[in-house]
Legacy VTK file of the C-alpha trace (Angstrom):
# vtk DataFile Version 3.0
C-alpha trace
ASCII
DATASET POLYDATA
POINTS 166 float
89.283 80.539 95.563
92.956 79.758 95.936
95.779 81.018 93.716
98.823 78.796 94.138
102.460 79.888 94.079
101.732 83.361 95.528
99.886 84.478 92.435
96.904 85.974 94.279
97.493 89.519 93.039
97.904 88.313 89.437
94.743 86.188 89.681
92.830 89.137 91.153
93.970 91.393 88.307
92.940 88.849 85.647
89.563 88.172 87.293
88.828 91.904 87.589
89.747 92.398 83.905
87.001 89.864 83.138
84.508 91.987 85.090
84.468 89.947 88.300
84.646 91.457 91.780
87.529 90.155 93.930
88.669 90.671 97.490
91.915 89.632 99.156
92.022 90.184 102.953
95.225 92.138 103.690
97.128 93.256 106.798
100.190 95.291 107.712
103.120 93.151 108.801
106.549 94.087 110.112
109.494 92.043 108.836
113.241 92.318 109.179
114.832 92.570 105.714
118.594 93.175 105.427
118.740 94.136 109.135
116.030 96.783 108.649
112.503 96.718 109.970
110.141 96.984 106.999
106.361 97.326 107.168
104.692 95.436 104.313
101.090 95.071 103.209
100.544 91.315 102.908
97.645 88.888 102.427
96.172 87.574 105.681
96.045 84.047 104.271
98.444 83.225 101.469
96.781 82.299 98.171
93.217 83.104 99.360
90.916 85.326 97.333
87.172 85.807 97.288
85.499 86.086 93.885
81.989 87.365 93.172
80.430 86.715 89.801
78.528 84.249 87.677
79.720 80.654 87.589
80.117 80.733 83.800
82.384 83.811 83.801
84.485 82.491 86.698
84.869 79.147 84.920
85.871 80.834 81.648
88.609 82.862 83.359
89.729 79.860 85.413
90.337 77.809 82.237
93.216 80.101 81.299
94.762 80.149 84.789
96.134 76.759 85.855
97.115 78.129 89.267
93.561 79.266 90.165
91.580 76.649 92.070
88.237 76.422 93.825
88.312 75.913 97.575
86.466 72.743 98.500
84.853 71.739 101.796
86.898 68.798 103.069
83.816 66.944 104.362
81.289 67.386 101.576
83.759 67.860 98.672
81.555 70.764 97.475
82.902 74.145 96.352
82.810 76.651 99.204
80.308 79.374 98.368
80.008 82.222 100.864
76.535 83.822 101.088
76.563 87.402 99.789
75.334 89.041 103.023
77.956 87.185 105.060
80.702 88.289 102.660
79.539 91.918 102.749
79.666 91.915 106.583
83.143 90.365 106.479
84.475 92.922 103.972
82.882 95.812 105.891
84.481 94.639 109.126
88.021 94.220 107.784
87.889 96.785 104.994
89.513 99.371 107.263
92.608 97.130 107.610
92.822 98.023 111.294
95.903 96.790 113.205
93.658 95.696 116.097
92.316 92.672 114.201
93.296 89.152 115.119
92.864 86.821 112.135
91.967 83.233 112.907
91.844 79.961 111.031
88.379 78.419 110.896
89.605 75.696 113.264
90.525 78.302 115.935
86.922 79.430 116.376
84.108 77.356 117.840
81.074 79.471 117.048
78.621 77.127 118.770
79.909 78.278 122.179
79.384 82.043 121.710
76.326 84.237 121.466
75.349 85.915 118.189
75.643 89.661 118.738
75.282 92.981 116.934
77.656 95.861 117.693
75.534 98.863 118.731
78.164 101.587 118.892
81.639 102.627 117.887
83.608 102.030 114.706
82.030 98.624 114.032
78.401 99.580 114.674
75.973 97.275 112.869
78.379 94.344 112.477
76.979 90.954 113.459
79.177 88.207 114.817
79.855 86.029 117.842
80.934 87.482 121.181
83.675 85.290 122.611
87.089 85.041 124.218
89.741 84.486 121.547
93.077 82.733 121.889
95.802 85.417 122.021
93.530 88.214 123.271
92.867 89.337 126.853
89.398 90.777 126.247
86.337 89.306 124.614
85.895 90.263 120.974
83.264 90.034 118.282
84.243 87.365 115.777
82.937 87.532 112.208
83.408 84.171 110.517
83.117 82.563 107.132
82.571 78.951 108.229
85.208 76.562 106.980
87.404 79.356 105.570
88.502 81.940 108.161
87.369 84.374 110.822
88.362 87.826 112.024
88.167 89.026 115.628
87.540 92.768 115.529
88.842 95.187 118.171
87.988 94.611 121.815
84.444 95.787 122.366
82.925 96.676 125.716
79.876 94.500 126.505
77.707 97.642 126.772
78.191 98.196 122.998
76.863 94.769 122.067
73.311 93.411 121.936
72.320 89.773 121.632
70.750 88.742 118.296
68.203 85.940 118.223
LINES 1 167
166 0 1 2 3 4 5 6 7 8 9 10 11 12 13 14 15 16 17 18 19 20 21 22 23 24 25 26 27 28 29 30 31 32 33 34 35 36 37 38 39 40 41 42 43 44 45 46 47 48 49 50 51 52 53 54 55 56 57 58 59 60 61 62 63 64 65 66 67 68 69 70 71 72 73 74 75 76 77 78 79 80 81 82 83 84 85 86 87 88 89 90 91 92 93 94 95 96 97 98 99 100 101 102 103 104 105 106 107 108 109 110 111 112 113 114 115 116 117 118 119 120 121 122 123 124 125 126 127 128 129 130 131 132 133 134 135 136 137 138 139 140 141 142 143 144 145 146 147 148 149 150 151 152 153 154 155 156 157 158 159 160 161 162 163 164 165
């Protein structure tokens, strides 16, 4: 879902009060404020939040929040619904809020070109994604994507710690 006017945190709070599970991908960011370097915890994508719950409960909460909108696939005009297993892998991968992540827009990743892989060792063991070279990174990385929404390239992984998934 999308919460306009930087109201993601407020929308998350209201949705959680209604018993829904919410997730906002966050990262640490350094900014210069009043000539001082400040490290702030900010959303990866402004206004983006993932909501898990029944359609009826989400719709009931949404009625009272004009700024909360469904994200819609631009081609099909259907609401974007992320499969539960894909969302769990995505949250598990970025839940550590590691500074080594490179966050990508969906348009920056062409998943058809890479191989599907499973990480077999290290911090991200068990994660499934696509092994590929990513713009802005020197090494190949495993990319975990939510098609049409966003992707995250996890830390550089040596090819010996990755196995191809069929």
